[in-house]
C-alpha positions, -999 to +999 in steps of 0.1 A: +546-108+380+515-120+398+492-096+417+501-091+453+482-079+483+490-044+497+483-031+532+459-002+528+445+021+555+408+027+558+402+064+550+364+065+549+335+045+563+299+052+553+269+033+565+247+030+534+219+009+550+216-011+582+235-040+566+257-022+541+289-002+545+311+016+519+349+014+527+372+040+512+410+033+511+440+056+513+462+048+483+499+058+488+515+077+459+537+047+450+506+025+445+483+049+427+492+035+393+487+000+404+453+008+418+439+026+388+406+009+379+378+007+355+341+012+365+327-022+373+358-039+386+364-053+421+390-055+448+399-087+467+403-082+504+422-105+529+419-105+567+428-129+595+394-136+612+395-158+643+428-172+631+415-180+596+428-165+564+396-152+548+395-137+513+365-121+495+360-099+465+339-067+466+329-045+437+342-010+435+314+016+439+334+047+433+344+063+401+367+090+387+381+115+413+363+098+442+384+079+468+387+042+459+358+026+476+341-008+478+307-015+493+299-046+513+265-060+525+263-085+554+253-120+543+241-146+568+272-165+580+295-143+560+328-141+579+344-113+559+312-093+554+303-095+591+339-083+600+338-054+575+304-041+584+304-047+621+341-045+632+362-025+608+371+010+619+386+042+605+423+040+604+423+002+604+444-016+577+433-042+553+452-064+528+439-054+494+448-068+459+448-043+429+416-040+408+405-069+386+374-079+366+359-077+331+324-063+339+333-030+325+318-004+302+337-004+269+319+025+253+296+054+265+283+061+230+252+039+231+221+039+253+226+020+285+201-001+305+212-012+339+195-040+360+205-044+396+190-061+427+203-058+463+240-054+466+243-060+428+240-022+426+276-018+437+294-023+403+263-009+385+266+023+405+302+028+394+293+021+357+263+045+360+286+073+372+311+067+344+283+068+318+268+100+331+302+117+334+317+107+301+288+100+278+257+118+265+234+088+258+202+079+276+205+057+307+178+036+325+184+020+359+160-007+371+168-015+407+151-042+428+151-045+466+131-061+494+120-028+509+127+009+507+151+010+536+173-016+519+180+006+488+218+010+488+230+045+475+194+057+477+202+094+483+231+094+458+210+078+431+182+104+436+208+132+434+220+119+401+185+115+389+179+152+395+212+163+381+208+143+349+170+144+346+173+148+308+192+115+304+187+093+335+155+073+343+154+054+376+127+029+385+127+010+418+110-024+423+102-034+459+093-070+466+075-059+498+051-042+474+048-072+451+071-058+425+098-080+410+121-080+380+108-111+364+111-121+328+077-108+318+083-074+334+117-071+318+102-077+284+078-049+290+105-026+302+127-030+271+100-035+244+103-001+229+139+007+237+165+015+209+195-008+205+212-006+239+239-022+260+226-041+291+244-046+324+230-070+350+241-078+386+222-093+415+211-126+430+212-156+407+174-158+404+171-122+393+200-125+368+183-156+352+150-138+350+164-106+334+185-126+310+155-147+300+134-115+295+162-100+273+166-131+252+128-133+247+130-096+236+156-106+209+184-086+226+217-099+210+239-118+234+268-095+226+249-066+242+243-084+275+269-081+303+265-101+335+283-100+368+278-130+391+286-127+428+282-165+432+286-193+407+253-201+390+243-237+387+254-254+355+241-285+338+276-296+330+290-322+354+319-312+375+353-322+360+363-355+374+400-362+367+413-395+378+445-392+398+468-415+380+500-415+362+514-383+349+481-365+343+481-350+378+518-341+378+518-304+369+542-275+370+530-241+384+550-210+377+547-180+402+570-150+407+597-165+384+599-198+402+586-232+390+571-257+413+563-294+406+530-306+421+513-339+422+476-332+426+457-355+449+424-371+439+397-344+433+421-315+437+419-284+415+451-267+404+445-240+430+439-266+457+473-282+449+492-250+449+477-239+482+484-273+497+522-270+491+522-234+502+528-215+470+499-191+477+489-177+443+462-150+442+426-163+448+394-152+464+359-167+457+371-203+449+339-208+428+349-196+393+333-162+394+357-135+405+387-144+382+413-135+409+429-169+405+433-166+368+464-181+353+476-192+318+481-227+305+515-228+289+514-265+279+491-295+282+453-297+285+432-283+313+394-283+317+373-259+338+341-270+356+324-240+341+332-205+329+312-176+341+342-153+348+364-153+317+357-137+284+358-159+253+389-141+241+407-149+274+397-186+272+410-188+236+443-173+247+447-201+272+437-185+304+418-205+331+404-201+365+426-224+386+400-228+414+377-248+391+404-264+368+419-298+366+444-313+342+432-337+315+466-345+299+502-350+309+527-322+308+505-294+321+523-262+329+504-232+343+517-197+350+505-168+371+533-147+358+517-145+323+485-128+337 
């Protein structure tokens, strides 16, 4: 059965900075199992804003016994972020999909190095709390922002720093002071560290710089975990499937029903299903959040890029339907296999 949205009530609202709010949800007893989550995962939210169905994914910033919470920072022109930060009130209800995402901490046994910038701290903060609560290894958090008043979770991070002073090192980098997490600085930060697991989240430029610094420091790729909030540029040309013959005639399976679809020129699989009103789960529509993941049961499908799925998922036949097009006849995809 594919994931569905659930109508949840806003239980808590906390202003983290002038542009950032944390939103806690009340989870009914009958949904608690469905909304169990791993640190680093995200929730997809849906709202009607000025008559438009808007969906966006936001990382979970809570962990453990804390109320389920996501944190959202206003972005210029962002319909959902503007609504959540400026208009949402206590007691309001929001359509929310159960937790998803692979940016998770698999083990707390190894030293941990966390790189975040701006709102990229959101999933990192959840991972940090899990590592502190469940592990006993050293943790380093390197966190970049424009200025001190834009540091999200500032007081909470400082409290953790005091509580776990023997294990946690926190270092802030403020671009207003000329400090940036560039590749050269990253190399200096990790030069004398023991073998560690690395988690990175932030703007695309910061992610690229940190990744470059880690690679130059000979950190194994298997130890580097990245969460993108937007699809990074890729050198690979977008998949161009010519709409002809049977190639664009696909079958989509959702909630136990099969639907025949003839894709129009340039359409992705998700575009086609939405056009005929099937409404599978989706959010970012840029191949990052994995909400639209489905499985190829037959035929050949190509993705424009893959920054969301793990290698094992791709090998098992999973695709992100928002950036996928058929390349052979007889394609059957299913959201019921997710």
